[in-house]
C-alpha positions as CSV (number, residue, x, y, z in Angstrom):
1,M,-0.1,-0.1,0.3
2,N,2.8,2.2,0.4
3,K,4.3,1.8,-2.6
4,K,1.2,2.8,-4.1
5,A,0.6,5.9,-2.3
6,V,3.7,7.1,-3.5
7,V,3.3,6.4,-7.0
8,F,0.3,8.2,-7.0
9,W,1.7,11.3,-5.2
10,V,4.6,11.3,-7.4
11,I,1.8,11.2,-10.7
12,A,0.1,13.7,-8.7
13,L,3.2,15.9,-8.4
14,F,4.4,15.0,-12.0
15,L,0.7,16.5,-13.5
16,L,0.6,19.8,-10.7
17,A,4.0,20.6,-12.3
18,S,2.8,19.9,-15.7
19,C,-0.2,22.2,-15.8
20,G,1.4,25.0,-13.4
21,G,4.2,24.9,-16.2
22,S,1.8,25.2,-19.1
23,S,-0.3,28.0,-16.3
24,G,3.1,30.0,-16.8
25,T,3.0,30.0,-20.6
26,E,-0.2,30.8,-21.4
27,P,-0.4,34.4,-19.7
28,D,1.7,35.8,-22.6
29,A,-0.8,35.0,-25.6
30,P,-3.7,36.8,-24.4
31,A,-1.2,39.9,-24.1
32,A,-0.3,39.7,-27.4
33,N,-3.5,39.1,-28.7
34,N,-4.8,41.9,-26.7
35,N,-2.6,44.6,-28.4
36,N,-3.2,43.5,-31.2
37,S,-6.5,43.7,-30.7
38,S,-6.5,47.1,-29.3
39,S,-4.0,48.1,-32.3
40,T,-6.6,46.8,-34.1
41,S,-9.8,48.6,-32.9
42,S,-7.7,51.8,-32.9
43,E,-7.6,51.5,-36.7
44,V,-10.9,50.8,-37.4
45,Q,-11.7,53.7,-35.4
46,D,-9.4,56.3,-36.9
47,A,-10.7,54.8,-40.1
48,V,-14.3,55.1,-39.6
49,A,-13.6,58.9,-37.9
50,E,-12.0,59.9,-41.5
51,E,-14.6,58.4,-43.2
52,P,-17.1,61.1,-43.5
53,A,-14.7,63.9,-43.8
54,A,-13.8,62.1,-46.8
55,T,-17.4,61.4,-48.2
56,E,-18.9,65.1,-47.0
57,P,-17.1,66.8,-50.4
58,T,-18.1,63.8,-52.4
59,E,-21.8,64.7,-51.2
60,E,-21.3,68.9,-51.9
61,E,-20.2,68.3,-55.2
62,P,-23.8,66.5,-56.9
63,T,-25.7,69.0,-55.2
64,A,-23.5,72.4,-56.5
65,S,-23.7,70.5,-59.4
66,S,-26.9,69.5,-59.8
67,E,-28.0,73.6,-59.0
68,E,-26.1,74.6,-61.7
69,P,-28.5,73.3,-64.8
70,A,-31.7,74.3,-62.8
71,T,-29.8,78.1,-62.3
72,E,-29.2,77.8,-66.3
73,A,-32.3,76.7,-67.8
74,S,-34.2,79.1,-64.7
75,S,-32.1,81.8,-66.9
76,E,-32.1,81.0,-70.3
77,S,-36.2,80.8,-69.5
78,E,-36.0,84.1,-67.6
79,E,-34.3,85.6,-71.0
80,T,-36.8,83.8,-73.1
81,E,-39.8,85.3,-71.4
82,A,-38.0,88.8,-71.9
83,T,-37.6,88.4,-75.4
84,S,-41.0,87.7,-75.5
85,E,-42.2,90.5,-73.3
86,E,-40.1,92.6,-75.1
87,A,-41.8,91.3,-78.8
88,A,-44.9,92.1,-78.2
89,P,-45.0,95.3,-77.5
90,A,-42.9,96.1,-80.6
91,E,-45.7,94.3,-82.2
92,E,-48.6,96.3,-80.6
93,A,-46.4,99.2,-81.4
94,A,-46.4,98.9,-85.5
95,A,-48.8,100.8,-87.1
96,P,-50.8,100.0,-89.8
97,A,-50.0,100.9,-93.2
98,S,-51.2,104.7,-94.4
99,P,-53.4,104.9,-97.0
100,F,-51.1,107.8,-98.4
101,G,-48.2,105.1,-98.1
102,D,-44.7,106.5,-97.3
103,R,-45.6,110.2,-98.4
104,P,-44.9,112.3,-95.5
105,M,-48.0,113.8,-93.1
106,T,-46.2,116.3,-91.4
107,G,-43.0,117.9,-92.4
108,T,-41.2,118.7,-96.0
109,D,-42.1,116.5,-98.8
110,P,-39.4,115.1,-100.4
111,E,-40.6,115.0,-104.2
112,T,-41.5,119.0,-104.0
113,G,-39.6,120.6,-100.7
114,L,-42.9,121.5,-99.5
115,V,-44.4,122.0,-96.2
116,V,-46.6,119.4,-95.1
117,N,-50.0,119.8,-93.0
118,P,-48.0,123.1,-91.6
119,D,-48.9,124.5,-88.7
120,A,-49.3,128.0,-89.5
121,V,-49.9,129.2,-93.5
122,R,-49.3,133.0,-94.0
123,P,-50.3,134.9,-97.4
124,G,-48.1,134.0,-100.0
125,D,-47.1,130.1,-98.7
126,T,-47.3,127.2,-100.4
127,F,-48.3,124.2,-98.8
128,I,-49.2,120.9,-99.4
129,V,-52.7,119.7,-97.6
130,R,-53.1,115.7,-96.9
131,G,-56.3,114.3,-94.4
132,E,-59.7,113.6,-94.5
133,I,-62.2,115.8,-95.6
134,I,-64.4,115.9,-92.5
135,S,-67.2,118.7,-94.2
136,M,-67.7,120.2,-97.5
137,N,-69.2,122.5,-99.6
138,L,-70.1,121.2,-103.3
139,T,-72.1,124.5,-104.8
140,P,-71.3,125.4,-106.6
141,T,-69.7,122.3,-108.2
142,T,-67.2,124.4,-110.3
143,A,-65.5,126.0,-107.3
144,P,-66.2,123.2,-104.3
145,E,-64.7,123.9,-100.6
146,F,-63.6,121.2,-98.3
147,L,-62.3,121.1,-95.1
148,I,-59.3,118.8,-94.7
149,Q,-58.6,117.5,-91.2
150,A,-54.5,116.7,-90.7
151,P,-53.9,113.3,-88.4
152,D,-52.4,115.5,-86.0
153,G,-55.9,118.0,-85.8
154,L,-54.8,120.6,-87.7
155,K,-57.4,121.6,-90.1
156,F,-57.1,123.3,-93.7
157,R,-60.4,124.7,-95.7
158,I,-59.8,125.0,-99.2
159,R,-61.4,125.6,-102.4
160,S,-60.6,123.4,-105.0
161,Q,-60.6,122.9,-108.8
162,D,-64.2,121.3,-110.8
163,L,-65.1,118.3,-109.6
164,A,-65.7,117.5,-113.2
165,E,-61.9,117.8,-112.7
166,T,-61.4,116.0,-109.2
167,F,-60.6,111.9,-109.7
168,Y,-59.2,109.3,-107.7
169,E,-55.0,108.4,-107.9
170,D,-56.5,105.4,-110.0
171,G,-58.2,107.7,-112.8
172,D,-61.9,106.4,-111.4
173,Q,-63.9,109.6,-110.4
174,L,-67.2,110.2,-108.3
175,Q,-70.5,111.9,-108.9
176,A,-71.1,115.1,-106.8
177,F,-73.6,112.9,-105.0
178,Q,-71.4,110.6,-103.9
179,Y,-69.0,112.8,-102.2
180,R,-69.4,112.4,-98.3
181,N,-67.2,112.9,-95.1
182,G,-64.9,110.8,-94.5
183,L,-63.1,110.5,-98.1
184,L,-59.4,111.2,-98.2
185,A,-57.7,113.7,-100.4
186,Q,-54.3,115.4,-100.4
187,A,-53.9,118.9,-102.4
188,T,-51.1,121.4,-103.2
189,A,-53.1,125.1,-102.0
190,T,-51.6,128.6,-102.1
191,L,-53.1,131.7,-99.9
192,A,-52.6,134.3,-102.2
193,A,-50.1,137.0,-100.8
194,D,-52.4,140.0,-101.3
195,A,-55.3,138.0,-99.2
196,S,-57.5,139.4,-96.8
197,P,-58.7,137.7,-93.3
198,S,-61.9,136.1,-95.1
199,D,-60.0,134.5,-98.2
200,I,-58.9,130.8,-98.3
201,P,-56.1,128.8,-99.7
202,T,-56.9,127.7,-103.3
203,S,-56.0,124.2,-105.2
204,T,-55.7,123.0,-108.5
205,D,-54.7,119.9,-108.0
206,L,-57.0,118.5,-105.6
207,V,-56.9,114.4,-105.6
208,L,-58.6,111.7,-103.7
209,I,-57.3,108.8,-102.2
210,K,-58.6,105.8,-101.7
211,D,-58.6,104.1,-98.0
212,E,-57.6,100.1,-98.9
């Protein structure tokens, strides 16, 4: 029995020695693992911390680029609207064609050098009247009188040639009963140099103008 006890204790001590040796070497491995783990986690945290800074400019750039086309489109739309708004008044301001064509209604007539629809008529003046007949006296028909109003409102009373010698520019002619207010006419008229206050200018070339 003693031998068995001795053998038992020897084996027990051997096992204890073996366990003690292995337990003495094991703490080094966790220490290395802890260092690696802390180092790795630190690197991961640093990388995570750096990621927002790296991605923030990337997020802002699409925003800026997406706003630029909208700004350019808005600018082009505003220019188109401004152009259309400017074009509309220009079209509205376009005056209808005058029945007198390109002949001036004021100023100096380029063909004759005479004043057209002058502000004042003095004895001895020769001028051109262009406008609308607003009143007339056809008795006698050989010396009819017409009151012609210019576009600016000035009125000129003149005595013209015989109605039988009065025509439209294209050669058509009206009978005396066909004359009416609203007809258009032009004439070269002269106020005699010795005219009295009751005298009126006279014309020998009054012509009617068709309002087409």
